[in-house]
N, C-alpha and C positions, 0 to 999 in steps of 0.2 A: 504495500499499500504506500506508494510514494508519488511524488511528482516534483519535478526539479531535483534530479538526482545526481548522485556521484558516479564515478566510473564503474564501479562494481555493481552488478545486477543481483541484488538479494532476491530470494524467492518468497513464497509463501503470502501471507496477508499484506506485505510489505512491499510490492515493487512496481515498477513502471513510473515514468515520470515526466514531468514537464520540461524538464532539461533536455529530453530526447527531441522535443518539439524545438525549444528555444536554440539548441546547439546548431539548428538549421538556418537561424537568423544570422544577419550581419553581426559580427563581433561586437560586443557593447564594452568590451574590457581595456579599449585604448584608453591612453593618458585622458584625464579630465582634470577638473579644477582641483587644487590640493585639497586634502582633508587633514586629519591628523591620526596619529597612532604609530604602531610598530611598522617595521619594514614590510611585513606580510600583507599589510592591509591593501586591498585591492583598488583599481582605478576603475572608474566607470565615467564614460564620455558624458559630458555635460552635468554632472553630479559631484558634489563634494561628498566624500566617504569619510567616516569619522570610525576609528576602531579602539579596540582596549581589551583588556582581560582581567579578571579578578580570579581570586582563590577561593574555593568553595569547599565546605566539608564534603570529603568523600562519603561518609555515612553520617548523617546527622545524629548527634549525641554520642558519638564514638570518635573523640579526638586522636586516640591511639593509631586510628587507621588513616590518619594524615588528611590531606586536601587535594584537590584537583583543580587544574586551571581552566576556567571557561572564557572563551574568546567569542567576540562579537563585531559585527561591522554595521554600521548605520549609513545607508545611503539616503542623502538629503534630498529634499524635494528642491526642483529647479525653479518654481515660481517665486514671486515676490513675498514677503511677509512671512509671518509664522506659519509651520505646518498645520494643517486642519487636524491631522491624526497621524498616528504612527501604527504602520501595520507589520506585525511579527509573522514571519512565515516559517512553517516548518515542512520540508520536502518529503518527510516519511523515512522508511527504514525498517525497524529502527536502525540508527547509525548513520544515515545519509547526512553529507556536510553540506553547509549553507554558504558560508562566508567565501569560499573560493567560486560560488557561482554567482556573485554579486553581479556581474555583467549581464547573465541570462536573465536573473530574475527582474533586473530593471527593464531589460527589454520587453519582457512578458508583461509588465506592469507599468508600460510606460506613460500611459494616460493618467493613471492614479497618482504617478510620483509628480504630477505637475504642482500638487499641493499636499501631498502625504509624504512622510519619511518611511523608509522600509528598514525594518530591524531583522537582521540575520545572526543567529547564534548558533554555532557548532555545538551540538550536544555533548556532553562529557564523554570523552574517550574516542572522539571522531575529529578528523579535520585538524583545526588549530587547537581543540581543546583536549590536550594531553592523553595521547593514546596510552591504554594500559593493556597490553596484548595478552592473550590467553593462548596462543599457539594453535589455533585453527583458521587456516586460511579459506576464502571465498571458494577457490576451485575444489579444495579438498573437501570442503562440506558439500557443495552442490553435486559433485560427480560421484560421492561415495554412495555405498548401499544404505539402506535403512540402518542396518545394525552399525555401519561404519559411523553414520550420523549421529545416533545415540550415543557410540563411544567417544565421539569428538565433543559433544556437548559435556559428558561426563569429565572428560580430560580437561576442557575449558574450566569448568566448577574448580576442579581441584587445583589448578595454576592460579586462578583468581583468589581462591580461599574466602575469608571473610569480606575481602573487597568486592565480591560479587554482589554483595548487598547495596553497593553504591550506584549499581546499574538499574535505575527504575525510572518510570514515567513521572511518578512524582517528584524525584530529584531534578530531572531536567526541567519540569515545569517550575520549580522553586528555583533553579538557576536562571530561566528566563525573567522571572520577577526580580531577582536580584540586579540583573542587567537593568531592567525597566527602573528600578529604584535609583541605581547610580545615574542614569541618564536624566532623572526628574520628569519622567513621562508619567502623567496621571493614569491615563488608561490606554490599553491596547486594542486595536482591531486584530483578532485571530484568524490566521489563514491556514488551515491544516489541509495537507494532501496526504492521502493514504494512511500510513501509520500517524502522519500529523494529525486526522481526525480522531485519533485515539488520545494522542498527546493534549490537544488543544481544550477539550472538554474537563480533562483533569486539571489543567491550569485554571479553567474557569471555575471550577469546583473549590479550588484551594484559595483562589484570589478573586473572589466574584465581583468585588467593588472596582478591580482594575480592568474589567472588560466592557468594551464599548460595543461591539457586535463581533459576528462570528461566520466565517466560512469554512464549510467541510466538504471536500472534493473526493470523490473515490472513498465514501464513508462506510465505517463499520461501527456497530455499537460496541460497549464494553462488556455487555453481557451476550456476546455472540455465541452460537452454537460451537462448543469445543469438538464437535464431529463435522463440522464444515459442510452440513447437508444443503444450505442454500446455494455454495458454491458449486458443489457436485451437480445439483438440479440446474443450475445456471450454464454449465456447458452445453447442455441439449438444447436449452433454451437459446443460446446464442448460434448454434449451428443452425436451428429453424430459422432464426431471424436472417442470417447471411443468405441463407438459400431462398427464402421467400422474396427477399428485397434485390436479390442479383438481377442485372439487366445487361443481355438477355439472361434468361433463367439458366443457372449453372447446375443446379442440383435440386433433389428433393430433401426437405428437412426431416421428414420422418425416416427417409431412408438413410440419411446420414447418421442419425442417432441409433439406428438399428446396427449400423457398421460399426460405430463406436462402441457398442454394447459387445458385439463379436470380437472386435479388437481387444477390448479389456479382457475378455475371458480369456483369449488365446494366450495373451502376454501373462495372465494369471498364472497359466500352466507352463507356458514356455517362453521365459523371457529373451529379448533378443541382446547381442553384444555389439555395440556401437563405438568404433574408435571415434573420439572428439578431440580435437587439437585446441588447446587454449592456453595463452601465454607462453608459447615455445615448448610446451608439454602435450604429449598425447596421452589421453586417458581412455581406458576400456569401460565405458559406462554400460553397467547392466540396466537395460531398457525393461523396466518392469510396468506393471499396472499402475503403480504408484508414480513411476516417471512419466507415464502417459498422462496421468492426471495433472500432475505438475505443469507439464508441457502446454495443456489445454485449458487448465482453469487460470493459471498464472502467466505463462509466457505468451500464450495467444491472446490475452486479454491486453498485453502490454503493447501500446503502439497502434492498436486497432483503430482506424479512423484518422491516423496521423496523415496519411497520404493515401485517401480513399480510392483513387485511379491506378494506384501501383500495387503489386503483389506484396501479400503481408502473409505471416504465419497463419492467422486466422482464415483468411481467403484461400490458403492452399489445404487446410485441413480435411475438408470433404472428399477432395481427391484422393489425398493419401490414404484416408480410411477406406475409401471404395478399392484403391488398389491393393491394400493390404488384404483385405478381405477375399480379393480374387487371387491371392498368392503372391503379389509382387510386392516386397518388403522396402523397395528402392526409395519410393517417395517419402515414406514415413522416416526412413534411415536418414534422408538428405535434411528434412526437417530437424531432426534432433541434432546433426551436425552443425547445421547453420546457428540453431539457437544456443548450442554449447560453446560456440567460439570465443565468449566473451569473459571468461573466467579469470580471476586476478588472484594476487598475492596478499591482497588485504586481509588483516585479521579481524575475526569475527566477533570478538568479545562484547562490543556495544550492542550487536544484534541478538547474539545468543542470551547474553543475561538479562536484558529487558524481556526478550520472549519468554523466558524460563521463569523469571521472577513475576511477571505481571500477567500473563495471558491466561484466560480461563482454560482449565483442564479437565479431562473425564476422570479425575481422581481426586483425592483429598491430598493437599501439599502437605500435611502432617503425617500421612500413612507411611509405613515402611514399604520398600520396594515390591516385596511379594503382594501386599495387599494393593498397591497401585495397579499391578499389572491385572489382578482379579477384577478390581473397578473399572478398568480400561475396557477389558474384554466383555464384562457384563453390560457397559455401556454400548458397545458395538452391537452385542446380541439383542439389545433391548431397543435398538433404532428401527426396527421393522424392515419389511421388504420395500424396495422402491424408493427408500429415503434417500439414496445416493444415485438417483437418476440411472445412468447407463453403466455405473460403476458397481463393485462390490465395496462394502463398508471399509473392510480391512484394507483392500487394495488402495481405494481412494485416499484412506488416511495415512498411507504411506508416502503421499506425494507432497503435502506442505511441510516445508522446512522451519515453520514455526507452529506447527501443530501435530495432531495425532499424537503419536507415542514418543516424539522426538526429544522432549524433556523429561521422560519418565524417571531418569537417574539424576537429575538435577538434586543436589543433597538438600535435606530438610533444614538442617542449622544454617545454610546460607541463603536461603530463600527469604526475601524481603516482605514484610508484612505491612500494612494489608493489601492485597490485591485491589486496583482501583475499580470496582464494579459497581458499588452503590454511591453515586455522585448526587451531590446537592447543586443544582445548576441555576445560573442566574437568568432573569426573565430578561433577556436583551434580543435583539433581531438576530436570527440565524438563517442561513441558507445552506442547504444542504442539496449536493449534486451526485448522480450516479450515472455511468454510461450504460446503455442498456444493451451493449455487448459485453459488458465486463461480468466474468465469472470469479474475478478475484475479490472484488467487492461489489456484489451484485445489488441490483435494486432493492430486493428484499431486505438486505443489510442498511442500504441507506434509508429506507423508510423506518427501519426500526432504530436507527440512530437520531433520526429528526423526531421521532416520537418521544425521545427522552426530554425534549425542551417544550417549554409551554406553549411557545409560538415559534414555528420553524415553517419556512417554505422548502417544500421538496420538489425536485425536476429531476427526471430521467431524460437524458440526453440522448437523443437517437443516433444510432451508427458510429457510437465511439465507445472505447474500451476503458482501460484503466489508465490515467484518469482522463475526464473530459476535457481538460486544458490542452491535451494533445492535439486536439482537431486543429486545423490550419488557418481556418477563415478569421479567427479572432471573436468569434461570437460568444464563447463561453467566457474567456477572459474579459470581454466588454461587460457582460452581466455580473461577473464577481466584482469587477472594479467600481461599477454602479452601486453595486450593494454596500461595498467597503465605504464607499463615500457617503452614501444616503441612509443606509439601513433598509432599503427596498430594493428588490431586483431589477424594476423597471420593466422594458420590453423583452420579453422572453421567447417572442414567436420564433427566432432562429434556431432555437434547441431542438425543435422538432424538425426543421427542415434540412439537415446536413446530409450530404451526399451519402449512399450506400458504399459499402467497401466493395472492392473488386474481387471476385471469386473466380477461382480456377475452374474451368468446366470439368465435371467428373467424367464425361464421355467424350471423345472426339481428341 
């Protein structure tokens, strides 16, 4: 669940971002008016940028565990007079950087920066905010088998030890507020993308008087289903939608879903081995039903609608499934290789620790490991037939790298408390957006997130995936900018008029 992302492509509820869109724009990072701060402070054309850092307790109330440096950048508005407001953006992750993307953020929110300042804070452990590695890389984690992923999580926890309790959404929210206080800003407009839609309501709950309004894009609720059934069902819905809307008609949606069920069943019994090259290393990925789930619910959602007339992963899925069912594994293997080429050596501590500390699980955090396993199996068994769409429950839940059983060995003694599920949210204007091709944070989750607020406007953006800001017309960023300035969405007609994505013909 991200937007405006760093180089690493994290998986699960946390990926896909606006930086993918903004990276296609002309560079906005050339030198501009001088700002203030350390040498790493970015330059943004036409704007002053002020930067700084402050020391924060690693774990509140435990001074023996030390402190962590938290860095920030403020892109100042370019118009005359004082700023009308300050917008704090989080791009997702957990663990995506913000400061080094100042130019891209400024380009995406150019109109808003006429009279608003932009606050970018690198979450603790990421970017300019003092990394604390745990020895698990992005590529190792993504390409590993499910057992290898669980082992990597356990190793990360052992390496961090009690410091693991310092990586929480609540701690990041309090870091943002400490920066706000240093800057003397009375209130913030909160703009959360993907995981940022999880973080920003936590900020609002902990610091309600400091919130002016909120935009949540690619949203999911804090009490989300730990078995990710809405995501599993949304994969089938996205396939039906792209087939139904394709011009000329490229596939039959119901047939694509049947092909998906057949493919998932075959991979459940006999996974493929696919060589994937990333970062100069070739990995032999065991492509299971879980890896298929991850490819279709997360990777295929990322970037859908970014360039609607060009080939995309989601647009090529119906054809690849059709060929697989007919005995030709080549097209599916090619999608796996193409998607897997972006692995990095970035350490995953900020991702793993936040996910395992904060996200809902299908077991009790205080339970010993054998009891956790039994609770998890009981949850899967009680999920019912058909709850996971075209997938089996166990197979689908081996797909999310931030869900299923991946955190099951995270130690009880180093799990932060409490998990942020029962929030007391302020009564402020809220805008919630979902892409209607997004299976990562689908419409069902966006509506559930909006329902947590007393007054929230929810919009499903047609023909885009995770997150809606990826679309190239400027429609979505125009709506969000209007809302951040005024507290109302304004004219939203364009949200239903975006062009359908290109779909590869299944036959021919």
